[in-house]
C-alpha positions as CSV (number, residue, x, y, z in Angstrom):
1,X,7.9,23.3,21.7
2,X,7.2,23.0,17.9
3,X,3.6,22.2,17.1
4,X,1.9,21.0,14.0
5,X,-1.7,20.8,12.7
6,X,-3.7,17.6,12.9
7,X,-6.3,17.4,10.2
8,X,-9.8,16.5,11.4
9,X,-11.3,15.4,8.0
10,X,-10.4,14.6,4.4
11,X,-8.0,12.0,3.1
12,X,-4.5,13.1,4.2
13,X,-1.2,12.1,2.6
14,X,0.9,15.3,3.4
15,X,2.7,16.6,6.3
16,X,1.4,19.6,8.2
17,X,3.3,22.8,7.8
18,X,5.5,24.3,10.5
19,X,4.0,26.7,12.9
20,X,4.5,30.3,11.8
21,X,4.3,33.7,13.3
22,X,2.8,34.0,16.8
23,X,1.2,30.6,17.1
24,X,-0.4,30.7,13.7
25,X,-0.4,27.6,11.4
26,X,-0.2,27.2,7.7
27,X,-1.6,23.8,6.7
28,X,-0.6,21.8,3.6
29,X,-2.7,22.4,0.5
30,X,-5.6,19.9,0.5
31,X,-5.6,19.5,4.3
32,X,-9.0,20.4,5.8
33,X,-8.6,22.5,9.0
34,X,-12.1,22.4,10.5
35,X,-11.7,21.6,14.2
36,X,-8.0,21.3,13.8
37,X,-5.9,20.9,16.9
38,X,-2.2,21.3,17.6
39,X,-0.1,18.1,17.6
40,X,3.0,17.6,19.7
41,X,5.8,16.7,17.3
42,X,8.0,15.4,20.1
43,X,5.5,12.7,21.0
44,X,3.7,12.4,17.7
45,X,0.7,10.0,17.6
46,X,-1.9,10.0,14.8
47,X,-5.2,8.4,14.0
48,X,-5.4,5.9,11.2
49,X,-8.9,5.1,10.0
50,X,-10.6,3.8,6.9
51,X,-12.3,0.9,5.2
52,X,-11.3,-2.7,4.8
53,X,-12.6,-4.7,1.8
54,X,-11.8,-7.6,-0.4
55,X,-9.8,-6.6,-3.4
56,X,-12.4,-5.8,-6.2
57,X,-11.1,-8.2,-8.8
58,X,-11.1,-11.0,-6.2
59,X,-14.8,-10.8,-5.5
60,X,-16.7,-13.8,-6.8
61,X,-13.5,-15.8,-7.8
62,X,-12.9,-19.2,-6.4
63,X,-13.8,-20.0,-2.8
64,X,-15.8,-17.4,-0.9
65,X,-13.6,-14.9,1.0
66,X,-13.8,-14.9,4.8
67,X,-16.0,-12.2,6.4
68,X,-13.8,-9.3,7.4
69,X,-15.9,-8.1,10.4
70,X,-14.1,-8.7,13.6
71,X,-10.8,-9.5,11.8
72,X,-7.6,-8.1,13.4
73,X,-5.5,-5.6,11.4
74,X,-2.4,-3.7,12.1
75,X,-0.7,-0.4,11.2
76,X,2.8,-1.3,10.2
77,X,5.8,-0.4,8.2
78,X,6.2,-2.7,5.1
79,X,10.0,-2.5,5.2
80,X,10.1,-3.7,8.8
81,X,7.5,-6.4,8.1
82,X,9.7,-7.7,5.1
83,X,12.7,-8.0,7.4
84,X,10.7,-9.6,10.2
85,X,11.5,-6.6,12.5
86,X,9.8,-7.1,15.9
87,X,9.0,-3.3,15.9
88,X,7.2,-3.4,12.6
89,X,3.7,-2.9,14.1
90,X,2.7,0.6,15.3
91,X,-0.9,-0.1,16.3
92,X,-3.6,-2.8,16.1
93,X,-7.4,-2.8,15.8
94,X,-10.1,-4.8,14.2
95,X,-12.6,-4.4,11.4
96,X,-16.1,-3.4,12.5
97,X,-19.4,-4.8,11.2
98,X,-19.6,-2.1,8.4
99,X,-16.0,-2.8,7.3
100,X,-14.5,0.3,8.8
101,X,-11.5,0.5,11.2
102,X,-10.2,3.1,13.5
103,X,-6.8,2.9,15.3
104,X,-5.8,5.8,17.6
105,X,-2.6,6.9,19.1
106,X,-0.4,5.4,16.4
107,X,3.2,6.4,17.2
108,X,5.0,7.4,14.0
109,X,8.1,9.1,15.2
110,X,10.3,6.2,13.9
111,X,8.7,5.6,10.5
112,X,11.4,5.2,7.8
113,X,9.7,4.8,4.4
114,X,5.9,4.5,5.0
115,X,2.9,3.1,6.7
116,X,0.5,0.4,5.6
117,X,-2.5,-1.6,7.0
118,X,-1.8,-5.3,7.3
119,X,-4.2,-8.2,7.3
120,X,-3.5,-11.8,8.1
121,X,-6.2,-14.4,8.5
122,X,-7.1,-17.9,7.5
123,X,-8.3,-17.8,3.9
124,X,-6.3,-14.6,3.1
125,X,-2.8,-14.1,1.9
126,X,-0.7,-12.1,4.4
127,X,-0.9,-8.6,2.8
128,X,-0.2,-5.0,3.6
129,X,-1.7,-2.0,1.8
130,X,0.3,1.2,1.6
131,X,-1.5,4.2,3.0
132,X,1.4,6.6,3.5
133,X,4.7,7.0,1.6
134,X,7.5,9.3,2.7
135,X,8.2,9.8,-1.1
136,X,5.5,12.5,-1.0
137,X,6.8,14.5,1.9
138,X,10.4,13.5,2.6
139,X,9.4,12.8,6.2
140,X,7.1,10.7,8.5
141,X,3.4,11.4,8.7
142,X,2.5,14.4,10.8
143,X,-1.3,14.4,10.4
144,X,-4.1,11.9,10.8
145,X,-4.5,9.4,8.0
146,X,-8.2,8.9,7.3
147,X,-10.4,7.4,4.6
148,X,-7.6,4.8,4.0
149,X,-8.2,1.6,2.1
150,X,-7.0,-1.8,3.3
151,X,-7.4,-4.6,0.7
152,X,-7.9,-8.2,1.6
153,X,-6.4,-10.8,-0.8
154,X,-8.2,-14.2,-0.7
155,X,-5.9,-17.2,-1.2
156,X,-7.9,-18.4,-4.2
157,X,-7.4,-15.0,-6.0
158,X,-3.7,-14.9,-5.4
159,X,-3.5,-18.6,-6.6
160,X,-5.2,-17.5,-9.8
161,X,-2.7,-14.7,-10.3
162,X,0.1,-17.2,-9.7
163,X,-1.4,-19.6,-12.2
164,X,-1.5,-16.7,-14.7
165,X,2.2,-16.2,-14.2
166,X,2.8,-19.9,-14.4
167,X,4.9,-22.3,-12.1
168,X,7.9,-22.5,-14.5
169,X,8.2,-18.7,-14.6
170,X,7.8,-18.5,-10.8
171,X,10.5,-21.1,-10.3
172,X,12.8,-19.2,-12.7
173,X,12.2,-15.9,-11.0
174,X,12.9,-17.3,-7.6
175,X,15.8,-19.6,-8.3
176,X,13.6,-22.6,-7.8
177,X,12.8,-21.5,-4.3
178,X,9.1,-21.0,-4.8
179,X,6.4,-22.5,-7.0
180,X,3.5,-20.2,-5.8
181,X,3.1,-16.5,-5.9
182,X,2.3,-16.4,-2.2
183,X,5.6,-18.1,-1.3
184,X,7.6,-15.9,-3.6
185,X,6.1,-12.7,-2.3
186,X,4.7,-10.0,-4.6
187,X,3.5,-6.5,-5.2
188,X,0.0,-6.0,-6.6
189,X,-0.7,-2.5,-7.9
190,X,-3.2,-0.5,-9.8
191,X,-2.6,2.6,-11.9
192,X,-5.4,5.2,-11.7
193,X,-6.1,8.7,-13.1
194,X,-7.0,11.9,-11.2
195,X,-10.6,10.6,-10.8
196,X,-9.4,7.3,-9.4
197,X,-10.3,5.4,-12.5
198,X,-8.0,2.6,-13.8
199,X,-5.6,3.5,-16.6
200,X,-5.0,1.0,-19.4
201,X,-2.1,0.7,-21.8
202,X,0.6,2.0,-19.4
203,X,3.7,0.4,-18.0
204,X,5.3,0.9,-14.6
205,X,9.0,1.8,-14.3
206,X,11.4,0.7,-11.6
207,X,14.5,2.6,-10.5
208,X,16.5,-0.7,-10.6
209,X,16.8,-2.0,-14.2
210,X,17.8,-5.4,-13.1
211,X,14.4,-6.0,-11.5
212,X,12.3,-4.9,-14.6
213,X,11.8,-8.4,-15.8
214,X,9.8,-9.1,-12.7
215,X,6.9,-6.8,-13.7
216,X,3.8,-8.4,-15.3
217,X,0.4,-7.2,-16.4
218,X,-2.5,-9.5,-15.8
219,X,-4.9,-10.0,-18.7
220,X,-8.5,-8.7,-18.7
221,X,-9.7,-12.1,-17.3
222,X,-6.7,-12.6,-15.1
223,X,-5.9,-15.9,-16.8
224,X,-2.5,-14.8,-18.3
225,X,0.1,-12.1,-18.0
226,X,2.2,-10.1,-20.4
227,X,4.8,-7.4,-20.2
228,X,3.3,-5.0,-22.7
229,X,1.1,-2.8,-20.4
230,X,-2.0,-2.6,-18.2
231,X,-5.4,-3.9,-19.2
232,X,-8.6,-1.9,-18.5
233,X,-8.4,-2.8,-14.7
234,X,-5.0,-1.0,-14.5
235,X,-3.3,-3.9,-12.6
236,X,0.3,-4.8,-12.5
237,X,2.2,-7.5,-10.6
238,X,5.7,-7.6,-9.3
239,X,7.1,-11.1,-8.5
240,X,9.6,-11.1,-5.6
241,X,12.6,-13.4,-5.5
242,X,11.4,-15.4,-2.4
243,X,14.7,-14.4,-0.7
244,X,15.5,-11.4,1.4
245,X,14.1,-8.0,0.8
246,X,14.1,-6.0,-2.4
247,X,13.6,-2.2,-2.0
248,X,13.0,0.0,-5.0
249,X,10.8,2.8,-6.4
250,X,7.9,2.5,-8.7
251,X,6.5,5.1,-11.1
252,X,4.6,5.2,-14.4
253,X,6.8,5.0,-17.5
254,X,6.9,8.2,-19.6
255,X,4.9,10.3,-17.1
256,X,6.3,12.8,-14.6
257,X,2.9,13.4,-12.9
258,X,3.2,10.1,-10.9
259,X,5.4,10.5,-7.9
260,X,7.9,7.5,-7.6
261,X,6.7,5.3,-4.8
262,X,8.8,3.4,-2.2
263,X,8.2,-0.3,-2.3
264,X,9.7,-3.1,-0.1
265,X,9.0,-6.7,-1.1
266,X,9.7,-9.8,0.9
267,X,8.9,-13.5,0.7
268,X,5.4,-14.6,1.8
269,X,4.1,-11.0,1.8
270,X,1.7,-9.3,-0.6
271,X,2.2,-5.6,-0.9
272,X,-0.8,-3.6,-2.3
273,X,-0.6,-0.1,-3.6
274,X,-2.3,2.4,-6.0
275,X,-0.3,4.7,-8.3
276,X,-2.1,8.0,-8.8
277,X,-1.0,11.3,-10.3
278,X,-0.1,14.2,-8.0
279,X,0.4,14.0,-4.2
280,X,-3.1,13.3,-3.0
281,X,-5.2,10.2,-3.4
282,X,-8.2,10.7,-5.7
């Protein structure tokens, strides 16, 4: 039976290497192997753990965000969530008092494009934060995913972003089907550098030219948007059509150090992701 390494520590976004030689293992670069154990690929289940928090720019804006402690969350595939697939959820858990979460035995054999951590609660917009993308490896995750971040998006914050876009523009982008950003569905992303710091003055590129007009960059104070490039917070916003599912890849314009990322947008869903250079999160 083929076996793979399960990493016991460090943030992991790579697949473990094939067993080689007489039971030896060659781990991916960047994967810590202290206390490593063999994983059965035929019945692959991983640990997903990390921290849940309110999206940084949302703190202190509008109505107070609900406390996250005790809140339910799920490990899910955004593509399946967007199409309302009953098998979208791979595992569930809850946020602890210190904001951490730990979900064991997550079956990932049937992952298609990636994994995310989803949050749905009164006072929050239904959101899912990407934590694993098959764009990096060409296959499903084969190691534990730890130190993951799950971002909560308060309704008041998303409403402010929607106001920055403006109702007339939202109606135009959705064929008059939605007047709010929440109803339309959206992707909220941040471009960062190797140290994890936001990058200003850059634009994101889509592999589907017909969708390029849907990308906006919130201003410094989040009161307006433009299509020129990111402000100092590095944020960008993709407005969905409020109908069906749109699948595409996102990268940073003019840079080959940012791996193109898989994105699936659907109505009523906020997808959160961070674009960083290389293959490992800073």
